[in-house]
N, C-alpha and C positions, 0 to 999 in steps of 0.2 A: 504494500500500500504506500504510494507516494503521497506527498502533500501538495494539493493544488489550490493555490490562492488567487482570487480575483482582486485586482487593484481598481477601486472605484472612487467616485467623488464627483464634485462639480467640474465643469470644463475649466481649463486654464488654471489649475491649482498645483500642477507639478506631477501628475500621475505618470506620464511618459518619461519625465526626467528621473523619477524614482525607479521606474522599470529599467531604464538604462543603467542607473546606479547599482541596482540589484543584480543585473544579468550581464553587464558589460556590453549590451547591445547598443545600436546606434539608431534607435527609433526616432523619427521626426518629432521634435517638440517645438512648436511654434507659438507665437503670441496671437492666437485667434482660437475661438471655440471650435470644437469638433475637428481639430487637426487629426485626431485618431478617429477612424470610423470602424475599420475592421480590427478585431482584437489581435494583439500581438502576444505570442506566448513563447516561453523558453524554459526548458528543463535543465536544471542545474544539479550537479553533484553537491551533496552536503559535506562540507569539510568536517572531519571527526578525527581528532588526534588519537582516539582509541583504536580506530581502524588502522591507522598508520603504525601504531605500536604493535598490533597483532601481526600485521604484514611483515614487520621487521623480524619478528621471532619465527614465523611460519615459513616465510620466503615462498609464497604461492606463485602460481603461473599468472594469475590475475587478481586484481583487487576491485571489488564492486561496491561503491558507496551507496547510501540511501540518496534519494532524489527529492527535489522540490520543483514544482512547476508554477511559474508566475504568469498571469494573464493580464495584460494591460487593456482595460475595457474603457470605451469612450465615455465622456462626461455625461452625467445625468442632469437634466434641468426640470423645472416645474412643468408637469404635463407629460413627462417621459412615459408614464404608464399608459397614456392615451396616444402615444406615438410622437410626441413633440421631440424634435432634435434626434429623430431616429431611435428614440428611447426604448420602444418595444423590442427592437433587435438587441439593444445593449442589455436589457433586463434578462433576456434569454441566455445570453452569455454568462451572466452571473449565476444562474441556476445550475450551470455545469461545474461550478467550483465547490470546494469543501469548506473554505473559510474566506472571509472578506477582509481585505486591507482597505480601510476607508481613509483616504488621504484628505487632509483638511488644510487649507491655506491659513497659515498663521504669520503672515508677513505683509507689510505695505510695500508696494512698488508701483509708482505711477506709470511705469513703462510696460507693466503687464496687466492686460485687461481682466477685469472681473465681470462676469455676465450680469451681475446685479449692481455693478458700479460701486460696490462697497465691500470691504472685508469684514466678515462677521462669521466666525467659526460655528457658532450655535445655530444661526439661521441656515448656513450651508448644510449642516448635518440634518436639520429639520426638513429641508427641502428633499434631500436624498432619501431620508427615512420615510417621508410621506409617500414618495413614489414607489418605494419597496412595499409599503403597506397596501397601497391601492392595487398594485400588481398582484399581491397575495390575495387580496379581497376578491378579485376577479377569478383567480385560480380556485379559491375555496368555494365560491358560488357555483362554478361550473362542476366541480367535483361532487358537491352536494346534490345537484340536479341529476348527475349521472347515477349516483347510488340509489336515489329515489326511484329512478326508472328501472333499476335492476333489483328492486326490493324482493321480488319473488324468487330470485336465485340465491338468496342468503339463507343460511341455516338459522334455526330459532335463536333469537337473542343477538346474533352477530350484527344484524342490520341496526338494531336499536343502539348497540354500543358504538358502531362506526358513525352513525348519524349523529349521535350525541357529541362525539368528539369534533366532528366537522362544524356543528352548530355552535359549540363552545369557541372554536377558533374564529368562526365568522363573527360572533358577537364581540370578541376581543378586537378584531381588526376593524369592525364598524365603529368601535370606540377610539379608533386611531392609535392603537397600541401595538408595539412589536410583539410577535408571537414568542420571542425569546423571554418576554416578561410574564408569559402565561405559565402557570405551574402544571405542565404536562408530565404525566408519568412516563417511564421508559417504554411501557407497553403502548401508550397513546402515541408517542413519537414513532414507534415502529409501524403502527397502523397507517400513519400519514407520510411515511418516509418517501414514497414514490412521487409525492407532489412537489418535493424540493422547495418548500417555502423559503423565500428569500430572507424573511425576518426571523427565521429560526437558525440561520447560519451563524456560527460563531464569528465574531469580528473583533478587530483591534482598530484603534485610531492611530494614524501616522500623522503627526504634526509636522508639516513642511515649513521650516523656519528660515529666517534671513541669516546671512553669514554673521551679522552682528547680533548676538543673542539678546542684548539689551533691548533691541527694537521689537522683540517678540513677546515680551512679558505680559502685556495686556491680553493678547489673543491666547497665549498659552494658559493663562489663569482661567479664562473663559472655558477653554476646552477641558482642562483638568477638572474644573468644578463640575461640568456636565458628566464627564467620564466617571467621576467618583460616584455620582448619583446613579448612573446606569450600571456601574460595576464593570466597566470596560477598560482594558489596559491601553495606555498611550505610549507610543515610541516616538521620540523626537529626532528628526533628521533635518539636515540641510541637503536636500536632494541635489541641488546644483553642485555643491562641493563634492558630494559623494559620487556623482556622475563623473566628474573630472578625475577623482581618485581611481575609479574603476578602470580607467584607460591606462594607468601607469603600471610599470613593472613592479613585482612584489616588493623588492628592496626599497625602491623609491617611494612606493605607496606607504610602507611601514615607517619610513623616515619622516614623511610629511605628516602622517597621522600622529606620530609622537610629538612633532612640533606643534600640532594643533590641539594636543591634549586629548586625542581620540583613542580610547582603549579598544574599541571594536567597531566594525563596519555596520551599516544599517542592515546588510544581508544577514550577518550573524545574529543581530538583535531581533530581527523580524522572524527569522527561522525559529529561534528559541521561543519567541512569543507564540508562534503558530503551533509549535509542539505542545506548549503549555495549554494553549487554548483548546486544542483537540485532544488533550490528555494522551499524547503519544510518547513512545519511548523506543529504544533500539536494542535488539539482540543481535548476536553475531554467529555465523558459522565459519569455521576456520579449518581448512584442509590444504593439502599441498597443491591441489588444483586451483582452489579459489578461497579467498577470504571475503566475506560479504556482510554488509549491514542490512538488517531487515527492520522496517518500521512497523510497529504494532501498537495497539491501544494499551494503556496502563490497565492492568487487571486481566489481560489475555492469559488463558491457561495454555499449558504445554501443547496439547493436541491441536489447539487452534493455531498456535504459532507454527507448528509443523505444517499445517494446511497452507500457510503463506508460501511455502516452498512448492508443494504439490498436494493435490487433494488426496492422493494415495497415502501420503505421509500421515495425514489426519485419519483417514479411514482405517488404516492398518496399524495405527500407533501402538507400540509396545512400551517404550520408555524413552527418556531423554537423558543422555549423559551430559551433565551440566557442570560448568566451572565458572565461578565468578570472575569478572574481568580482573580484579585486583590479584586474585590467586594465580590466574593465568600469567600475568606479568611477573609477579613475585617469584614464581617457580619456573619461569622461562619456558612456558608452553605446556602442552597436554602431558607429555611424559613426566616432567618434573612435578606437575600438579598431581598426577596419579601416584607417584612415589611418595608424595607428602600427604596422601589421603584426602585430597581436596576435590576429587571428582565425585559428584553426587549422582545417584540414579533416581530420577524424578518420574513420577507417574503423570497420567494425562490431566489430572486436576491441579497440578503444580502451577502456581501463579508466577509467570515469568518476570524476572527482575531486570531492570535497566542494566545493560552491559553484559548479561549472561552470554557465555559461549556455549552453544548447544550442538549436540550430535544426536540425531533422532534414529532410533531403531524401529523398524516397522515391518509388517508382513501382510501382503494382500494376495 
């Protein structure tokens, strides 16, 4: 399972510049609305020092990192849910992502147009969220109509349960509230998963700020106050600077980051925020042919983790020979860990821990 993030926001707030900063791409970023029409996407390898340490010990033929895909989606304006600014197309692209990176302009610049002619992070967020809500409202109404037409095909009680969930969602959306604020059970969310509601998608705010951080304080305060109320994480970046940094060689980039007092890139911070947001973690397989990182949800059991490799591994699961990352490094690989008694034999219900190195035994 890779991480797929959609980059959204109002037009002309730095989405494409952020996309370039994250991916090292050279997507056009101009000073006019709807410079981006078709979505741009790029899959990146996730840098993980643990993978590098494992590879150094095992010396495999190949190393396969986990990946993240970023999708640069064109700007949303008021009326997008009804097709304004090609908005209906853009909303469809958002549905295809797992998490939303909502870019918010937090800087003044008379040379960069704002579609509303004023910079106001809270208003911008409200505009985008309103369009997501209206789009979900339409989706929910259509879904409710469909299940009512198919009422006769449901088993006893199932129709009443599903209709009740849809009506609960509909009432919440009609109240102009995001579905993420509705207390839906895990079972409820499972029943509506195929609708891909936009307002249920986990999201973070990315505050795009000016190079001079003191010029951003008023806007940042507004954004952080709102995010605190909503319970949403904020990552602050200067997309312009980071876009330029992404074009530099590693050594030069690290020197400049040090001079600027930057401890990490926006890519590193946003990937970590995305993992935290979706409750993801990594386990590894390590053999002479391949050392690979696998992305799974926190709480995944061993048999399900095996299924990420191949369905046969899950179907015929016997046990998982497991070594913690620290033990693997401390004892210089599988052989040393085994001699030290650090190799564990785990059953199918074992909850995989972040960094586990696993070898699955199965029979089909």
